[in-house]
Residue, then its C-alpha position, 0 to 999 in steps of 0.5 A: m420206648f427204650r433207647s439203646l446203650g449207645e443212644r443213652t451215652d450220646i445224650k449224656s455226652g451232649a448234656r455234659s457238653r452243653r453244661k460245660r459250655t454254659y459254665q464256661s460262659v458264666v465264668d468268662g462273663l464274671g471274669v470280664s466284669f470283675s476285670q472291668f470293675e478293677e480297672r475302673t477302681a484303679q482309674k479313680p482311686r482318689s475319687a473313691a477315697k473322697n467319699h470316705t473323707i470328712h472335711f470340716k470348716f474349722d479346727i475339729w481337733m480343738l473342738l474334740i479336746v474341748f468336749i473331752l474336757i467338758i465331759f470330764g469336768l462335769l464328772m468331776v464337778y458332780s463328784a466334788s460338789y455332792d457333799y459340799s453342795f448339800s452342806w451349803y444349799d441342802d441340795p446335793n445337786m445344786i452346784f451341778n445343776r447350775q453348772l449344766i445351766w451355765l454350760a448350756l449358755g456357754l455352748v450357745v455363745m461358743t456356737a454363735m462366736m464360731f459363725i461370727d467374723y472375728h473382725v466384728l469384735g473391733k467395732l464392739a471392743v470399746p463398748v464391751v470394755t465400758i460395760t465390763v468397767v461398769l460391772l466391776i464398779a457395780v460389784l463394789i456397790v452391790n457388795e455381795v460378800v461371799n467367802g470374805a470377798s465381794r466379787t459377784l453380782y448374783r448369788g455368787s455366780v456372776q463374776p465380772s472379773e472373769l469377763a474382764k480377763l476375756v475382754t482384756v485379751v480381746y481389747l489388747s489384740i485389737w488395740f495392739t494390731a491397730r497401733r503395731e507401728q507405734l508400740s516402740n513409742v512409750g506414749f502410744g504403747l506402754i503408758p496406754l497399756g498401763v492405764i488399761l491394765g491399771v483400771l481393770g486390775g485395780l477395780i478387781a484388786i479392791q474387791p479383793d481378788l488378787s489372783a484375778a488382778v495378777t492374771i490381768l497384769a500377766l495377760g497384758g504383759l504377755m499380749f505386749f510381748l506377742a504383739g512385738g513390743e520392744l525388749k526394753q519396754i518388756g523389761l520395764l514391765i517386768v521390773l514394774a511387776l516385781v515392784i508391785g508384787w513386792l508392795v503387795v507382799q509387804f502391805h497386803p495381809t492376804g498376799s503376804k500370808r500366801v507368800a509366807d505359806y508358800l515359802d514355808g511349804l517349799e522347805d517343809p510340805t507339811a508347813g505350807s498353807y492348809q489348802v496345799v497340805r490337804s491337796l498333797e494329802a489327796f494326791n498321796n491317797g490317790g497314788w498312781f491309779g486313784v481311789g475311784i470316781g466319787k470315793a475321795t475322802t479329803k473332799v468331805t474332811g475339810l479340803p477347801v472349796p473342792p468343786t472350784d479352787s481345789i478340784f485338781a486335788v479331787v482329780g488327783e485323789e480319784t484318778g491318780v497320777i494317770g488321770s492327772a497326767f491325762l488332764v495335763v496332756l489335754y491342756g497341752l494339746l489344747l495349747w498346741r491346737g490354739f497356736i496352730v490356729a494362730r499360725h494359720a490366721p489370715d491376718e495379724m489381728g486373728a493371730l494375736l487374738a487366737a494366741g492371746l486367748i489360748v495363752w489365757i486358758s492355758l495360764e489359768a490351768f497352769i496356775n490352778m494345777s501348780v497351786s495344788v502341788n505348791l509350785l505357786p502361792v495359793t490363788g483363786n484361779p479356776l481350772p478351765f472347763i473343770s471347776a464349777g463356776g458359771s462366769n468362768l465357764v461361759a467366758t472360756l467357751t466364748a474364747v474357744g468360740i472366737i478361736l474356732g471362728i478364726s480357724r473357720v475364716s482361715v479355712r474359707k480363705n484357703e478355699e478361695k486361694g485353692k488350698p486344701f482343707d487343714a481340718v479333715i478326718d480320713l476314714r480310710r487311713w486304716d484301709r490304705r494298704r488294701s487300697q494300694s494292693g487293689a491298685r497294683r492288681s488292677a495294673g496287672v489286669g490292665k496289662 
């Protein structure tokens, strides 16, 4: 029943030997499995990385910038329009709610334009221009006067002049592309361009809406330059623009007053127009970091139309120099992405269309922000994605949709040629050191 000391010692030694062999076999097995795992990882590092890379068939960075601008714009419209909307409509949320409705419509149109081949616009250009001219004439017939001008068709929201800006860029892109070899001929280049711009700009000018008319003319000149027009004809366009501008200043009361106020403001900021003086006051109140969202005072003490023309002043007061600079940077990035899409466009029409549309959006932003700090005479240009206003928001989002559609076609053409994606997001970019070190360990194990 009882074993001797020697027997118990032999049994314990045998058990220890069996445990040691079992442990060693488990360790060896794990070592082999781990080595095989590292070898397989080293053999397929690229395929593993592919699982962490998201490919997009359009310019995702441009879309992200636009969505940031939209969100920022909704925040500022709500802040800038609360008291203004209550004083005009007895409803503090009226303007903001309208903006949401127009935004929903604009996003639907933008999405549709993303997935429509932009070459289809060539077939629709003439009918769309015709419709735009009819709408501009309808504005004069309906004569719905808002803030001293007849510019809208329905409760101050439907403004055909915003559509005219978009149509000008689209039509001229198609027209210049089709007549590229004939642009040097004045009869096929400059004169027809003058007729097109004269009809659209003239109908807008007599509303009166001088800022929109000037924008139409500026877009025409820029499109002619981008299309490769001769320097002589471009110089003639500049001379004509200066002559027309001088005539407007001399004989149009609104234009002459705005230029006079602008010149006075250059000499003494306090002697400029009322809108500029109040805007500069707002920027001064905001300082570097702003007074906080919703806490601006100038928007409730007489700043003209804070939700639209003067919204950049509200941005300056509530977010300060930092917030204003952030907005400027966003527009700069948007312009950069637009030019990238234009550079990679599959044909001349796509390149001219993308460049023209992004220049239009950037020009509108530049004019609005410059007016607020008296770098340009007072105009009524909205701040894209930020200012309240349905027509401009829908037109701008339509332009973005066309640009993204051009980038989508470019990516598809690159795929057909076997070229890599341009619009990608690599989710492993912060993990590259780890991936490289793993590959070095695998190489060591293989040896």
